C-alpha positions as CSV (number, residue, x, y, z in Angstrom):
1,M,-8.0,13.7,-4.4
2,R,-11.4,14.3,-5.9
3,G,-11.4,15.8,-9.2
4,R,-7.9,14.9,-10.0
5,I,-8.0,11.1,-9.0
6,E,-10.9,9.3,-7.3
7,D,-11.1,7.1,-4.5
8,G,-10.0,3.5,-5.7
9,Q,-8.7,4.4,-9.4
10,P,-5.5,3.0,-10.3
11,V,-2.5,5.2,-10.4
12,T,1.4,4.7,-11.6
13,L,3.9,5.6,-9.0
14,G,7.3,6.1,-9.4
15,P,10.7,6.6,-7.4
16,V,11.5,10.3,-6.2
17,D,14.4,12.2,-4.8
18,P,12.4,13.8,-1.8
19,A,14.6,17.2,-2.5
20,E,13.4,17.2,-6.3
21,V,9.6,17.2,-4.9
22,D,8.0,20.8,-5.7
23,T,4.5,22.7,-5.3
24,G,1.9,20.8,-7.6
25,D,3.5,17.4,-7.3
26,V,1.4,14.4,-6.0
27,V,3.2,12.1,-3.9
28,L,2.9,9.2,-1.9
29,V,3.9,10.3,1.7
30,R,4.2,8.2,5.2
31,W,1.8,10.2,7.4
32,K,0.8,9.3,10.8
33,G,1.3,5.4,10.7
34,G,0.2,5.3,7.2
35,V,0.8,6.6,3.4
36,L,-1.2,9.1,1.6
37,L,-1.4,10.1,-1.7
38,H,-1.7,13.8,-1.3
39,L,-0.8,17.1,-3.4
40,V,2.2,19.2,-2.4
41,K,0.7,22.7,-1.2
42,Q,3.8,24.3,-0.2
43,A,7.5,23.4,-0.5
44,T,10.5,24.3,1.8
45,K,13.8,23.2,2.2
46,D,13.2,20.4,4.7
47,R,9.5,19.8,4.5
48,V,6.4,19.7,2.2
49,L,2.6,21.1,2.8
50,I,0.5,18.0,1.7
51,G,-3.2,18.4,1.4
52,N,-6.1,17.4,-1.3
53,N,-7.6,18.9,-4.7
54,V,-10.4,20.5,-3.1
55,G,-8.4,22.6,-0.8
56,R,-8.0,20.5,2.4
57,I,-4.7,21.0,4.3
58,N,-3.4,17.9,6.2
59,G,0.2,19.5,7.6
60,W,3.4,19.5,7.3
61,A,6.0,16.2,6.5
62,L,9.4,15.9,6.4
63,R,10.9,15.4,3.2
64,E,12.2,12.4,3.9
65,A,8.8,11.0,4.5
66,V,8.0,11.2,0.8
67,V,8.2,7.7,-0.5
68,G,7.0,8.1,-4.5
69,R,5.6,10.7,-7.0
70,L,2.6,10.2,-9.3
71,V,3.6,9.0,-12.7
72,K,0.0,8.4,-14.2
73,V,-3.5,8.1,-13.5
74,H,-5.2,5.5,-15.1
75,P,-9.1,5.1,-16.2
76,R,-11.1,3.1,-13.9
77,G,-11.4,-0.5,-14.9
78,S,-8.2,-0.8,-17.0
């Protein structure tokens, strides 16, 4: 998420209804045995397309894999 959130930068996440996630949201999603904080590039009824802020696309994830939404990005050192 370079340019929007730098590696190691603290963030606050909040709960989210996966059905309400939309394009442009930054979400925490279960992905391939781990979790990623990524940008929603596209959304359909059942899935979200996740990627980063500099054009990379990771792929489609089921909405039920979305476990939180970005609430705030904190300055480093806070």
